[in-house]
N, C-alpha and C positions, 0 to 999 in steps of 0.2 A: 750704316744701313744694315738691316738684318741679313744674316747670311742664310742662303737657301741651299737645301740639299746636303746639309751636315748630318752626319750620322751620330745618334744619341743611343747609348747602351744603358739599359736598366738591369742591374745585377743585384742578387741578394735573396735569401730564402729559396735557394734552389733555381732561381729564375734567371733567365738570360734572354731579354727581348731588345730588339733594335728598332728604330724609326728614324725618319729624316725629316728635317725642318721643311716648312713651307715657305712661300715668298714672304710671309710676315715674320719668319723665324720661330714659328710655332711648331710643336709637334704633338702627337697623341699616341698613347699606348693603352691597350686594353687587356686586362689579364684577370683570372680569377682570384678572387681575394682568399687569403689563408682561412682554413676552417676553425682555428682558434681564436677567441676573442682576447684582444690585447694589443700592444703596440709592436708593430714590425718595422725593422730598419732595412732600407734599400739604398743603393747608390747609383746615381746618374752620372754617367761619363760621356764627355764629348770625345769621340774617337779621334778626330782630326787634330786636336790640341791636347788631349789628355786631361782637360780641366774635369774635376769631379764635384759633385754636390750630393749631400745626404738627404734622403727622403724618408720622412717617418709616416707610416701608415697605421691608423688606428681601426681595428676591426671591432665592430659592436653589434649587439642585437638586443632586442626588447625581451624582458623576462616577464612572463605573464604568470600570475597567481590568481586563483578565484575560489570562492566558497559560497555556499548557500546557507541561510539561516536555519532551515530545517529540511532534513532528508526525508521525513515521513509525515507530511502534514495530512490533515483530514480533507477530504474532497470538499471543494468550495472555498478553502482557505488559500491565500496567495503566499507565495515564497519570494524571498529577495536575495538576488545574487549580487556579490561584491566583487568587483574585478580590480586588481592592482597591476599597474604597469610601470616597470623601471628599466633603466639601462644596466646591461650586465657589466660594462667595463667600469663605470665610475658610480654605480649604484643610485644615481640620481632618478627621481620620478619622472615619468613622461607627463608633460603638462597638457598637451594637445594631441588628441588621438581619435580614432574611431575603430571599433572592432565588430565583427559580424558573428552572430550566434545562429547555430542551427538546432533545432529540436526534432528529435526522431528522424534526422535526415532531411528535413525541410527548413526553409528559411524562417527563423523567428523574428529577426530584425538586425539593424545595425544601429549601434548605440555610441554615444560620444560622452556619456557620463560613467562614473564608476559603479553605478547600481542600475539593475533593472528588475522587474518583478514579472511573475507568471502564476496562473491559477488554472485548475481544472475542476469541473463540476463532478465528472465521473472518476471513480477510483481507477488506478492503474499506474504503471511504471513508464517514466518518460526520461529520455537521456539527452543532455544538453552538450554542445561542442562548439568551441571558438574555432572558426574556420580561417579567419584572417584578421590581421592587425595593421593599421596604417599609422605611422608615427609622422605627425606634422611638424615636429620640432627638428629632428635630425634626418628625416626621410627614410627611416628604416622600415622594412616590411618583414624581415625574418624575426621570429620570436620562438622562445622555448615554451613548450606546452605541458602543463602538469597532468593532463588527462581529462576525460569526460566527468561530468557529474550526473549521477542518476537520482532522480527523485521519484519516490513511490507515495502516490496518493492514497490514503487509506480511506475506507468507507466512512461516511459521515456519522457523527454521533447520533444515537437515537435519543429522542426526548420521550418523555412519558406519553406524550400525545401520539407519538409515531408508533408505539407498541401497544397493542390492545390484546386482551385475553377474555375468553369466557369459560366458565367452568360448568360441566355437565356431568350427571350419572343417572344412567337409565335404571328402570325398574328392575330389569334383569341383568344388571351389570355388576361385575366385581372389580370395577375400575374407575378411575376418574379421568375424563377427557378434558384437556385444555386446548382450546382452539386459539392460536396465536395469529394475529393480523398485524403484519408489518406494512406501514404506509410510506416509508421512505427509508434510504440507505440500503444496505445488503453486504454480502460477501464477508459475513462474520457469524461467529458462534453466539448463541444466546443460552444462558443457564437458567433452567427452570427449577425452582425449589418448592415442593408441595408440603404445606403445614396442615395437619389435622388437630383440631381443638388446641391450638397454640404450639404444638410440638412439630419438629422437622420430621417429616415421614420419609420422603425420597427426593432425590435430585436426578435431573436428567437434562441433557444438553441437546440442542437442534441447531442446524445450520440454515441460515437464511441467505439464499443465493442473491436474489435482487428483488427489491420491493417494486411495486405493490405485490404482496403474496399472502396466502392463507394456508396455514398447516395445522395439523392436530398431533398433539403429544399426549400419550396415554400412560397413566400411572396405575400399574396393576395393584389391587389391595389384598390384604390379608382376609380370608373368608369369614373370619370371627368378628370383623369390623362391621357393625350393624347399628342403623338408626341414623338420625339427623346429626350431622357433624358440621362444625365450622370449618370450612376449607378456605385455605389462604394460598394464594400462588404469587411468587415473587419472580419476575423476569429480569435478569441481568445481562444486558448486551456487553460484547467484549469492548465496544466503544460507546460510551453513552451513559444515560441515566437510567437506573433501575425502575421498574414499574411494579406496583403492588395491586393485586386484585383479590377481593374477599367475596365469599358466598356461603350459603348454607345448602347442603345437599343431603338427600335422603341416600344412605348407603345400605343397599338391600341386595346382597350378592345372590347369584343363582343358587348356591348351596342352601340358602335360607328357604328359598321356595321348594327346593327339593326335600328339605327335612319337613316343611310344613305339608307337603303332599303325602309324604310317608305317614306322618301323624294322622293326617285326615283319613288315609286309607286304613290305617289300623283301627282308628275309632269306628269306621264304617263297618269293617269286618267284625269287630267285637260286638257292635250293636246288633249285627245280623245273627250273630251266634247267640247272643242273649235271647233275642226274639224266638229263635228257633227253639232253644231250650225251654222258654216259657211256654210255647205252644205245646210241646211235648208233655209238660207237667199238667196242663189243663185238660188234656185229652181224656175222656172217661174210660175206665177200664172195661174190656170186652167181656160179656156174660159167658159163663162155661156151659157147656151142652150137658143136659140131664141124661142119664143112662137109661 
């Protein structure tokens, strides 16, 4: 018959717990497991008889490691996370599990496979965190965590059709104005290169915050550049395909009009002086008075 009320002592690892058997001869003890992974030895002793038995306790936890295939994708592109789970004690992989992932502090989902994907249309930074792991093989819930993963979605690439430009130069202008129209994307710099008659004249950069938008970039010109010129503008976004726009424009700076005005004024004054002198030469001499 099972003995009831016998005192059982658990010793080892700095512990000393006692329990008493019930009517069926069973007893139970609850204590906090050691904080170190590994095999820990204890001793059970029946106080009334001195009979002892060895007890081996294995402390284990799940080791989690994960990675993402790209940390700086372009907006609209998907990224894939790979999660690996193994046991720290014997290094064996966890076969059956589920883990919960938060994105930016909110629930993204609970997954039972080693891979999951996510995507964003808008540019921006997002932080991912595994908040819980459930091991269905050994029933473990504690896991080592390598840290959060941050993914920054960059602005989408510009295509040639998404960036458009027009070139203009007014009659009284000493500059070339390039109007840039962005139909998609944003949050990036665009380099503009101005060519005159096939040669690089100047480069300027502008920042496109968020499409759709329209902005004007001006290129001041040398006052001695005059006449019809072949103007070529190349737009090179930081992310994307460059676009080329060509036009012919009349370059007639204000200094040219000022010079023409001075020449015209000089000619008018010279003509007036000539006419005045001519009238003076044709005037008959006055008759002298007789005495």
